[in-house]
Residue frames as qw, qx, qy, qz and C-alpha x, y, z in Angstrom:
[[0.087, 0.965, 0.246, 0.023, -43.38, -91.18, -53.54],
 [0.241, -0.898, 0.315, 0.193, -39.80, -90.23, -52.52],
 [0.878, -0.039, 0.379, 0.291, -37.97, -92.91, -54.53],
 [0.595, 0.682, 0.145, 0.399, -37.10, -90.71, -57.52],
 [0.079, -0.936, 0.198, -0.281, -35.77, -87.88, -55.35],
 [0.736, -0.558, 0.380, 0.048, -33.83, -90.30, -53.15],
 [0.857, 0.199, 0.312, 0.358, -32.21, -91.95, -56.18],
 [0.391, 0.820, 0.040, 0.417, -31.33, -88.56, -57.67],
 [0.380, -0.877, 0.252, -0.152, -29.85, -87.42, -54.35],
 [0.852, -0.301, 0.370, 0.216, -27.62, -90.50, -54.23],
 [0.718, 0.478, 0.235, 0.449, -26.37, -89.84, -57.77],
 [0.061, 0.939, -0.051, 0.335, -25.74, -86.18, -56.90],
 [0.596, -0.737, 0.319, -0.001, -23.66, -87.16, -53.85],
 [0.863, -0.065, 0.383, 0.323, -21.60, -89.68, -55.81],
 [0.626, 0.500, 0.300, 0.518, -20.96, -87.70, -58.97],
 [0.117, 0.858, 0.056, 0.497, -21.11, -84.03, -58.04],
 [0.470, -0.818, 0.244, -0.227, -19.96, -84.15, -54.41],
 [0.568, 0.471, -0.659, 0.149, -17.51, -87.06, -55.02],
 [0.578, -0.496, 0.480, -0.436, -18.47, -88.77, -51.75],
 [0.047, 0.256, -0.965, -0.015, -17.38, -92.32, -50.96],
 [0.517, -0.254, -0.724, -0.380, -19.95, -95.14, -51.10],
 [0.393, -0.340, -0.721, 0.459, -19.99, -95.28, -47.28],
 [0.000, -0.232, -0.211, 0.950, -20.75, -91.56, -47.01],
 [0.388, -0.067, -0.473, -0.788, -23.48, -91.77, -49.66],
 [0.508, -0.306, -0.800, -0.086, -25.10, -94.68, -47.83],
 [0.258, -0.318, -0.579, 0.705, -24.98, -92.73, -44.56],
 [0.181, 0.129, -0.054, -0.973, -26.71, -89.71, -46.15],
 [0.495, -0.132, -0.626, -0.588, -29.38, -91.92, -47.72],
 [0.441, -0.311, -0.806, 0.243, -29.97, -93.70, -44.40],
 [0.063, -0.265, -0.378, 0.885, -30.51, -90.32, -42.71],
 [0.357, 0.050, -0.307, -0.881, -33.00, -89.34, -45.41],
 [0.482, -0.201, -0.817, -0.242, -34.79, -92.67, -44.99],
 [0.228, -0.317, -0.709, 0.587, -35.36, -91.88, -41.29],
 [0.194, 0.242, 0.086, -0.947, -37.09, -88.62, -42.26],
 [0.452, -0.011, -0.618, -0.643, -39.21, -90.41, -44.87],
 [0.404, -0.255, -0.871, 0.109, -40.28, -93.01, -42.30],
 [0.078, -0.328, -0.518, 0.786, -41.20, -90.31, -39.80],
 [0.301, 0.192, -0.157, -0.921, -43.24, -88.32, -42.33],
 [0.472, -0.086, -0.761, -0.438, -45.06, -91.43, -43.48],
 [0.298, -0.311, -0.821, 0.375, -46.02, -92.15, -39.87],
 [0.017, -0.455, -0.392, 0.800, -47.40, -88.64, -39.37],
 [0.467, 0.663, 0.097, -0.577, -48.61, -87.55, -42.83],
 [0.696, 0.073, 0.648, 0.299, -48.47, -89.95, -45.75],
 [0.490, 0.805, 0.318, 0.104, -49.17, -87.17, -48.28],
 [0.227, -0.871, 0.235, 0.368, -45.97, -85.22, -47.65],
 [0.802, 0.494, 0.057, 0.330, -43.63, -84.72, -50.61],
 [0.608, -0.120, -0.074, 0.782, -40.16, -83.10, -50.59],
 [0.104, 0.427, 0.222, 0.870, -41.74, -79.91, -51.95],
 [0.459, -0.671, -0.317, -0.489, -44.36, -79.73, -49.20],
 [0.699, -0.342, -0.436, 0.453, -42.08, -80.29, -46.18],
 [0.047, -0.877, 0.026, -0.477, -41.90, -77.20, -43.94],
 [0.139, 0.524, -0.614, 0.573, -39.75, -76.19, -40.97],
 [0.639, -0.341, 0.354, -0.591, -42.35, -77.36, -38.44],
 [0.970, 0.099, -0.171, -0.143, -42.22, -80.89, -39.92],
 [0.649, 0.414, -0.494, 0.405, -38.47, -80.99, -39.48],
 [0.187, -0.515, 0.500, -0.670, -38.64, -79.61, -35.94],
 [0.865, -0.201, 0.176, -0.424, -41.02, -82.45, -35.03],
 [0.905, 0.282, -0.303, 0.093, -38.64, -84.89, -36.72],
 [0.338, 0.521, -0.565, 0.543, -35.60, -83.66, -34.76],
 [0.518, -0.417, 0.423, -0.615, -37.60, -83.95, -31.53],
 [0.969, 0.012, -0.013, -0.248, -38.54, -87.52, -32.48],
 [0.729, 0.427, -0.445, 0.298, -34.91, -88.36, -33.25],
 [0.024, -0.554, 0.553, -0.622, -33.81, -86.93, -29.88],
 [0.742, -0.288, 0.296, -0.528, -36.36, -89.14, -28.09],
 [0.939, 0.192, -0.281, -0.048, -34.72, -92.23, -29.64],
 [0.687, -0.669, 0.234, 0.159, -31.83, -91.69, -27.19],
 [0.777, 0.462, -0.007, 0.427, -29.31, -91.18, -29.98],
 [0.547, -0.376, -0.075, 0.744, -26.08, -89.39, -29.14],
 [0.115, 0.848, 0.067, -0.513, -25.85, -85.68, -29.89],
 [0.136, -0.457, 0.654, 0.588, -23.25, -86.46, -32.57],
 [0.241, 0.248, 0.900, 0.266, -25.64, -88.92, -34.29],
 [0.191, 0.790, 0.514, -0.274, -28.49, -86.39, -34.16],
 [0.006, 0.777, -0.219, -0.590, -26.26, -83.69, -35.66],
 [0.208, -0.212, 0.806, 0.512, -25.14, -86.05, -38.43],
 [0.267, 0.511, 0.815, 0.064, -28.73, -86.91, -39.34],
 [0.140, 0.874, 0.256, -0.388, -29.69, -83.22, -39.53],
 [0.127, -0.594, 0.507, 0.612, -26.62, -82.58, -41.69],
 [0.257, 0.100, 0.885, 0.375, -27.84, -85.28, -44.09],
 [0.208, 0.729, 0.641, -0.118, -31.33, -83.77, -44.22],
 [0.006, 0.823, -0.069, -0.564, -29.86, -80.32, -44.92],
 [0.187, -0.335, 0.714, 0.585, -27.83, -81.73, -47.81],
 [0.271, 0.392, 0.859, 0.187, -30.97, -83.35, -49.28],
 [0.168, 0.850, 0.447, -0.221, -33.05, -80.16, -49.26],
 [0.083, -0.706, 0.339, 0.617, -30.17, -78.17, -50.75],
 [0.237, -0.026, 0.851, 0.467, -30.19, -80.75, -53.54],
 [0.221, 0.641, 0.735, -0.031, -33.98, -80.32, -53.93],
 [0.057, 0.868, 0.089, -0.485, -33.53, -76.56, -54.26],
 [0.181, -0.494, 0.608, 0.595, -30.73, -77.02, -56.79],
 [0.136, 0.112, 0.899, 0.402, -32.85, -79.37, -58.92],
 [0.366, -0.085, -0.147, -0.915, -36.03, -77.24, -58.61],
 [0.374, -0.287, -0.881, -0.033, -37.78, -80.06, -56.77],
 [0.290, -0.722, -0.530, 0.336, -38.69, -77.55, -54.05],
 [0.194, 0.848, 0.154, 0.469, -39.09, -73.76, -54.12],
 [0.221, -0.818, 0.330, -0.416, -37.56, -73.14, -50.71],
 [0.531, 0.206, -0.754, 0.327, -35.22, -74.79, -48.20],
 [0.642, -0.651, -0.239, -0.328, -37.09, -75.75, -44.99],
 [0.821, -0.262, -0.282, 0.421, -33.80, -76.44, -43.17],
 [0.302, 0.643, -0.102, 0.696, -32.60, -72.81, -43.26],
 [0.324, -0.627, 0.280, -0.651, -33.83, -72.07, -39.73],
 [0.922, -0.246, -0.287, -0.085, -33.50, -75.63, -38.43],
 [0.209, -0.773, 0.537, -0.267, -31.31, -75.81, -35.33],
 [0.795, 0.122, -0.585, 0.101, -29.03, -78.77, -34.76],
 [0.743, -0.655, -0.102, 0.098, -28.06, -79.93, -31.25],
 [0.044, 0.902, -0.419, 0.093, -24.87, -78.25, -30.10],
 [0.921, 0.117, -0.303, 0.218, -21.89, -80.55, -30.44],
 [0.491, -0.820, 0.285, 0.074, -19.36, -80.53, -27.66],
 [0.619, 0.636, -0.452, 0.082, -15.95, -80.77, -29.27],
 [0.843, -0.480, 0.233, 0.073, -13.96, -83.53, -27.65],
 [0.325, 0.797, -0.508, -0.029, -10.27, -83.16, -28.38],
 [0.959, -0.016, -0.248, 0.138, -8.22, -86.35, -28.53],
 [0.617, -0.701, 0.182, 0.307, -5.18, -86.53, -26.29],
 [0.486, 0.816, -0.305, 0.070, -1.99, -85.15, -27.78],
 [0.902, -0.196, -0.016, 0.385, 1.31, -87.00, -27.54],
 [0.131, -0.900, 0.303, 0.284, 4.37, -84.87, -26.90],
 [0.590, 0.631, -0.500, -0.058, 7.36, -85.47, -29.17],
 [0.103, -0.471, 0.825, -0.294, 9.09, -87.22, -26.24],
 [0.694, 0.036, 0.589, -0.413, 6.10, -89.54, -25.81],
 [0.805, 0.523, -0.121, -0.253, 6.11, -90.38, -29.50],
 [0.313, 0.607, -0.721, 0.120, 9.77, -91.34, -29.17],
 [0.412, -0.264, 0.771, -0.408, 8.84, -93.51, -26.15],
 [0.837, 0.274, 0.276, -0.385, 6.17, -95.29, -28.21],
 [0.675, 0.618, -0.391, -0.100, 8.61, -95.94, -31.07],
 [0.020, 0.567, -0.786, 0.246, 11.17, -97.33, -28.62],
 [0.676, -0.105, 0.608, -0.403, 8.71, -100.10, -27.62],
 [0.827, 0.440, -0.173, -0.304, 8.76, -101.62, -31.12],
 [0.753, -0.336, 0.545, 0.152, 10.56, -104.96, -31.14],
 [0.419, 0.723, -0.402, -0.374, 12.88, -104.71, -34.14],
 [0.228, -0.330, 0.912, 0.084, 14.01, -108.32, -33.69],
 [0.553, 0.377, 0.724, -0.168, 10.65, -109.45, -35.11],
 [0.357, 0.260, 0.611, 0.657, 9.93, -109.31, -38.87],
 [0.008, -0.817, -0.511, -0.267, 6.96, -106.99, -38.30],
 [0.443, -0.659, -0.175, 0.582, 9.13, -104.68, -36.19],
 [0.291, -0.129, 0.351, 0.880, 10.68, -102.87, -39.15],
 [0.045, -0.516, -0.654, -0.551, 7.23, -102.52, -40.71],
 [0.347, -0.786, -0.498, 0.114, 5.69, -101.16, -37.50],
 [0.404, -0.488, 0.004, 0.773, 8.52, -98.65, -37.10],
 [0.149, 0.112, 0.499, 0.846, 7.90, -97.42, -40.66],
 [0.183, -0.652, -0.676, -0.289, 4.15, -97.24, -39.96],
 [0.377, -0.767, -0.357, 0.377, 4.45, -95.13, -36.79],
 [0.351, -0.331, 0.201, 0.853, 7.06, -92.84, -38.37],
 [0.060, 0.293, 0.609, 0.735, 4.80, -92.33, -41.41],
 [0.244, -0.731, -0.634, -0.059, 1.69, -91.69, -39.30],
 [0.362, -0.748, -0.191, 0.523, 3.40, -88.97, -37.29],
 [0.355, -0.214, 0.362, 0.835, 5.44, -87.54, -40.17],
 [0.025, -0.196, -0.602, -0.774, 2.42, -87.11, -42.48],
 [0.349, 0.115, 0.412, -0.834, -0.62, -86.88, -40.18],
 [0.344, -0.015, -0.769, -0.539, -2.46, -89.66, -42.01],
 [0.775, -0.152, 0.162, -0.592, -5.88, -91.07, -41.26],
 [0.584, -0.224, 0.780, -0.029, -5.81, -94.83, -40.57],
 [0.759, 0.503, 0.402, -0.096, -7.71, -95.53, -43.80],
 [0.403, 0.872, -0.267, -0.071, -5.12, -93.48, -45.74],
 [0.265, -0.637, 0.724, -0.006, -2.26, -95.36, -44.10],
 [0.671, -0.022, 0.740, -0.040, -3.50, -98.90, -44.80],
 [0.697, 0.620, 0.361, 0.007, -4.26, -98.02, -48.44],
 [0.008, -0.863, 0.368, 0.346, -0.98, -96.18, -49.10],
 [0.921, 0.366, 0.104, 0.085, 0.74, -97.51, -52.22],
 [0.691, -0.263, 0.270, 0.617, 4.40, -97.90, -53.15],
 [0.404, 0.460, 0.419, 0.670, 3.72, -95.88, -56.30],
 [0.153, -0.914, -0.265, -0.266, 2.48, -93.00, -54.14],
 [0.609, -0.690, 0.079, 0.383, 5.81, -92.58, -52.33],
 [0.549, 0.767, -0.071, 0.325, 8.07, -90.08, -54.08],
 [0.759, -0.483, -0.092, 0.428, 11.23, -90.50, -52.02],
 [0.542, 0.183, 0.129, 0.810, 13.43, -88.27, -54.20],
 [0.058, -0.612, -0.214, -0.759, 10.97, -85.37, -53.92],
 [0.099, 0.006, -0.678, 0.728, 10.18, -86.02, -50.23],
 [0.534, 0.006, 0.071, -0.842, 6.42, -86.32, -50.77],
 [0.188, 0.175, 0.966, 0.020, 3.69, -88.94, -50.67],
 [0.372, -0.123, -0.384, -0.836, 0.44, -88.83, -52.64],
 [0.169, 0.119, 0.844, -0.495, -2.45, -89.58, -50.29],
 [0.312, -0.337, -0.654, -0.601, -5.94, -90.70, -51.30],
 [0.100, 0.003, 0.599, -0.795, -8.28, -89.20, -48.71],
 [0.366, 0.438, 0.686, -0.451, -12.02, -88.89, -48.15],
 [0.561, 0.708, 0.197, -0.381, -14.11, -88.92, -51.29],
 [0.834, 0.224, 0.295, 0.409, -11.10, -90.32, -53.22],
 [0.182, 0.974, -0.078, 0.105, -9.58, -86.84, -53.20],
 [0.848, 0.059, -0.134, 0.510, -5.80, -86.83, -53.58],
 [0.130, -0.979, 0.140, -0.065, -3.27, -84.53, -51.93],
 [0.692, 0.388, -0.411, 0.448, 0.51, -84.30, -51.75],
 [0.598, -0.797, 0.033, -0.080, 2.00, -84.39, -48.25],
 [0.252, 0.709, -0.616, 0.235, 5.67, -83.87, -47.33],
 [0.940, -0.296, -0.168, 0.006, 7.27, -86.87, -45.60],
 [0.342, -0.852, 0.397, 0.009, 10.23, -86.72, -43.23],
 [0.414, 0.585, -0.697, -0.025, 13.62, -88.25, -43.92],
 [0.303, -0.265, 0.849, -0.342, 13.30, -90.62, -40.93],
 [0.752, 0.267, 0.420, -0.434, 10.01, -92.02, -42.22],
 [0.691, 0.615, -0.300, -0.232, 11.47, -92.45, -45.71],
 [0.113, 0.551, -0.817, 0.122, 14.53, -94.20, -44.29],
 [0.441, -0.090, 0.818, -0.358, 12.43, -96.72, -42.36],
 [0.780, 0.446, 0.154, -0.411, 10.10, -97.27, -45.32],
 [0.523, 0.640, -0.550, -0.122, 13.14, -98.06, -47.47],
 [0.114, -0.395, 0.876, -0.253, 14.53, -100.41, -44.80],
 [0.645, 0.130, 0.611, -0.441, 11.19, -102.24, -44.53],
 [0.762, 0.544, -0.018, -0.351, 10.62, -102.55, -48.28],
 [0.449, 0.644, -0.618, -0.040, 14.18, -103.74, -49.03],
 [0.034, 0.358, -0.888, 0.285, 14.73, -106.16, -46.12],
 [0.390, 0.133, 0.789, -0.456, 11.25, -107.45, -45.24],
 [0.625, 0.504, 0.226, -0.551, 8.64, -106.69, -47.88],
 [0.418, 0.590, -0.576, -0.381, 10.84, -107.74, -50.82],
 [0.047, 0.231, -0.971, 0.046, 11.03, -111.29, -49.42],
 [0.491, 0.183, 0.624, -0.580, 7.26, -111.71, -48.92],
 [0.111, 0.280, 0.858, 0.416, 4.79, -113.65, -51.02],
 [0.213, 0.224, 0.167, -0.936, 2.31, -110.93, -51.91],
 [0.436, 0.456, 0.753, -0.186, -1.35, -111.68, -52.63],
 [0.269, 0.371, 0.580, 0.673, -2.74, -110.87, -56.07],
 [0.093, -0.825, -0.407, -0.380, -4.09, -107.32, -56.22],
 [0.511, -0.844, -0.060, 0.151, -1.96, -106.17, -53.28],
 [0.793, 0.185, 0.033, 0.579, 1.34, -105.81, -55.15],
 [0.248, 0.592, -0.006, 0.767, 1.37, -102.02, -54.89],
 [0.547, -0.790, -0.154, -0.229, 0.16, -101.74, -51.25],
 [0.188, 0.703, -0.538, 0.426, 3.00, -100.51, -49.05],
 [0.274, -0.374, 0.735, -0.494, 2.27, -102.02, -45.63],
 [0.734, 0.004, -0.572, -0.366, 1.37, -105.72, -45.64],
 [0.744, -0.460, 0.376, -0.306, 0.64, -108.41, -43.06],
 [0.412, -0.404, 0.806, 0.135, 2.41, -111.77, -42.88],
 [0.636, 0.346, 0.690, 0.020, 0.02, -113.23, -45.48],
 [0.314, 0.020, 0.485, 0.816, 0.94, -110.55, -48.01],
 [0.016, -0.728, -0.594, -0.341, -2.30, -108.60, -47.72],
 [0.019, 0.571, -0.110, 0.814, -2.93, -105.01, -46.67],
 [0.155, -0.108, -0.742, 0.643, -3.38, -104.33, -42.98],
 [0.223, -0.702, -0.621, -0.268, -6.79, -103.64, -41.48],
 [0.156, -0.722, 0.105, -0.666, -7.74, -100.60, -39.42],
 [0.819, -0.545, -0.037, -0.178, -8.24, -102.88, -36.40],
 [0.881, 0.016, -0.147, 0.450, -4.66, -104.18, -36.67],
 [0.297, 0.532, -0.153, 0.778, -3.32, -100.63, -36.55],
 [0.497, -0.678, 0.026, -0.541, -5.47, -99.81, -33.51],
 [0.927, -0.364, -0.080, 0.043, -4.28, -102.92, -31.66],
 [0.737, 0.246, -0.170, 0.606, -0.64, -102.24, -32.51],
 [0.049, 0.615, -0.148, 0.773, -0.79, -98.66, -31.20],
 [0.695, -0.604, -0.039, -0.388, -2.70, -99.71, -28.09],
 [0.935, -0.192, -0.142, 0.261, -0.01, -102.28, -27.22],
 [0.564, 0.357, -0.160, 0.727, 2.89, -99.87, -27.81],
 [0.206, -0.673, 0.074, -0.706, 1.29, -97.09, -25.71],
 [0.839, -0.508, -0.080, -0.175, 0.66, -99.58, -22.89],
 [0.874, -0.016, -0.149, 0.461, 4.28, -100.76, -22.96],
 [0.329, 0.496, -0.118, 0.794, 5.47, -97.13, -22.93],
 [0.324, -0.423, -0.637, 0.558, 3.44, -96.56, -19.74],
 [0.050, -0.135, -0.130, -0.981, 1.62, -93.56, -21.19],
 [0.066, 0.445, 0.797, -0.403, -1.57, -92.89, -19.24],
 [0.292, 0.363, -0.091, -0.880, -3.57, -91.24, -22.02],
 [0.711, 0.412, 0.532, -0.206, -6.46, -92.32, -24.25],
 [0.005, 0.572, -0.562, -0.597, -4.36, -92.84, -27.37],
 [0.791, 0.403, 0.456, -0.062, -5.50, -94.14, -30.75],
 [0.609, 0.185, 0.403, 0.658, -3.94, -93.98, -34.23],
 [0.129, 0.860, 0.322, 0.375, -5.83, -90.69, -34.72],
 [0.482, -0.831, -0.015, 0.276, -3.81, -89.24, -31.82],
 [0.608, -0.174, 0.353, 0.690, -0.73, -89.27, -34.08],
 [0.250, 0.603, 0.464, 0.599, -2.62, -87.23, -36.68],
 [0.280, -0.921, -0.248, -0.105, -3.77, -84.82, -33.96],
 [0.625, -0.606, 0.128, 0.476, -0.24, -84.58, -32.54],
 [0.551, 0.211, 0.409, 0.696, 1.19, -83.96, -36.03],
 [0.080, 0.762, 0.370, 0.526, -1.16, -81.00, -36.56],
 [0.460, -0.875, -0.147, 0.045, -0.87, -79.59, -33.04],
 [0.676, -0.398, 0.187, 0.591, 2.94, -79.68, -33.12],
 [0.423, 0.402, 0.386, 0.715, 2.90, -77.89, -36.48],
 [0.128, -0.864, -0.301, -0.382, 0.61, -75.14, -35.20],
 [0.613, -0.750, -0.033, 0.246, 2.62, -74.78, -32.00],
 [0.654, -0.164, 0.278, 0.684, 5.73, -74.40, -34.14],
 [0.059, 0.590, -0.052, -0.803, 4.13, -71.50, -36.00],
 [0.233, 0.147, 0.803, 0.529, 2.86, -73.26, -39.14],
 [0.342, 0.061, -0.163, -0.923, 0.23, -71.47, -41.20],
 [0.573, 0.146, 0.658, -0.466, -3.24, -72.90, -40.56],
 [0.711, 0.537, -0.108, -0.441, -3.97, -73.04, -44.31],
 [0.343, 0.518, -0.781, -0.065, -0.86, -75.15, -44.86],
 [0.257, -0.113, 0.890, -0.359, -1.93, -77.52, -42.07],
 [0.679, 0.358, 0.313, -0.559, -5.41, -77.69, -43.63],
 [0.620, 0.563, -0.440, -0.324, -3.88, -78.69, -46.96],
 [0.175, 0.398, -0.894, 0.110, -1.69, -81.40, -45.40],
 [0.368, 0.040, 0.804, -0.466, -4.57, -82.87, -43.40],
 [0.053, -0.205, -0.826, -0.522, -6.90, -82.86, -46.40],
 [0.092, 0.547, 0.642, -0.529, -9.64, -80.82, -44.71],
 [0.230, 0.622, 0.543, 0.516, -12.17, -79.17, -47.02],
 [0.193, -0.901, -0.196, -0.336, -12.99, -76.47, -44.49],
 [0.282, 0.491, -0.484, 0.668, -10.59, -74.40, -42.40],
 [0.581, -0.507, 0.195, -0.606, -13.08, -74.67, -39.50],
 [0.976, -0.117, -0.181, -0.023, -12.31, -78.39, -39.28],
 [0.667, 0.334, -0.365, 0.556, -8.60, -77.62, -38.99],
 [0.148, -0.682, 0.235, -0.677, -9.20, -75.08, -36.24],
 [0.873, -0.455, -0.087, -0.153, -9.75, -77.94, -33.78],
 [0.864, 0.059, -0.182, 0.466, -5.98, -78.48, -33.98],
 [0.172, 0.639, -0.214, 0.719, -5.27, -75.02, -32.58],
 [0.732, -0.652, -0.112, -0.166, -6.04, -76.40, -29.12],
 [0.524, 0.475, -0.489, 0.510, -2.73, -75.43, -27.55],
 [0.609, -0.446, -0.538, 0.374, -1.67, -75.80, -23.96],
 [0.190, -0.962, -0.194, -0.009, -1.90, -72.73, -21.71],
 [0.585, -0.580, 0.225, 0.520, 1.82, -72.54, -21.08],
 [0.504, 0.205, 0.499, 0.675, 2.51, -72.29, -24.81],
 [0.068, 0.827, 0.420, 0.369, -0.09, -69.54, -25.15],
 [0.426, -0.873, -0.072, 0.227, 1.34, -67.65, -22.16],
 [0.592, -0.337, 0.349, 0.643, 4.88, -67.78, -23.57],
 [0.374, 0.463, 0.530, 0.604, 3.64, -66.71, -27.02],
 [0.112, -0.927, -0.328, -0.146, 1.78, -63.77, -25.50],
 [0.511, -0.757, 0.095, 0.396, 4.83, -62.67, -23.54],
 [0.575, -0.113, 0.456, 0.670, 7.05, -62.87, -26.63],
 [0.252, 0.329, 0.571, 0.708, 4.83, -61.13, -29.16],
 [0.110, -0.857, -0.492, -0.103, 2.19, -58.94, -27.48],
 [0.280, 0.666, -0.109, 0.683, 3.38, -55.29, -27.38],
 [0.497, -0.752, 0.098, -0.422, 2.29, -54.74, -23.77],
 [0.924, -0.350, 0.094, 0.122, 4.13, -57.84, -22.52],
 [0.766, 0.344, -0.007, 0.543, 7.14, -57.19, -24.72],
 [0.054, 0.797, -0.115, 0.590, 7.43, -53.62, -23.42],
 [0.675, -0.680, 0.142, -0.248, 7.39, -54.88, -19.86],
 [0.950, -0.129, 0.102, 0.265, 10.26, -57.26, -20.58],
 [0.553, 0.658, -0.087, 0.504, 12.57, -54.59, -22.01]]
């Protein structure tokens, strides 16, 4: 009964929303949960006949499955996207999700590395090993450009514009953006490509991938996680640090330095400014100093 709508929804997500195959599959899996629930309770329900009360019962059922709040919120987000599609395609006359409440997500901010701590992490890299030069270039690039791990491991030589000081990044949904890259990162990329990578036997199909393992293939996300975990441990940093922490530190340091939030949004590849606002989590001391410097009442008191 729902097969046609489900197939159309998948096509809509791929072609019109430009979502990745993984994202499309996640949305379709969320929709499948709703279909299963409705078939258990009322086998005659169609997308056009679903009402708010049906969805409220569904969200209660999902909550009773002991899923995390984040998973529940993601499922509801998928259901909302489906009914917006139904409205767009005149499959339904109204959107039953308009008044549907999602569980409140508690924003958990990843730990931020200070610039000094980032230097400490870099100092743990053993440059006497062949992978040392590569790892130095990786960490410098991660911090310099605020890349996601998936963006880092898929970065191509042809996407590095050294003369212009930019890299072209392929982000979520295969959307591309230009991101400035620092001179240090470019220097270490050049050192790695000229002294290490140029001597490697590269696997077919991987010729343009920048960062490679010893077998000449692109690195995996897990390899990056393990590398960062080892370096942080050696540096003696007592924080929950992952590769994403470098992206978070990149954005937080920019905002603390006075960067425009829209510019940070563009560099991070966020569709919505509200996603970027998580990176405005600044320490209290910084906020206190900023207030004293720029608020008229504080400034008057300092004169």
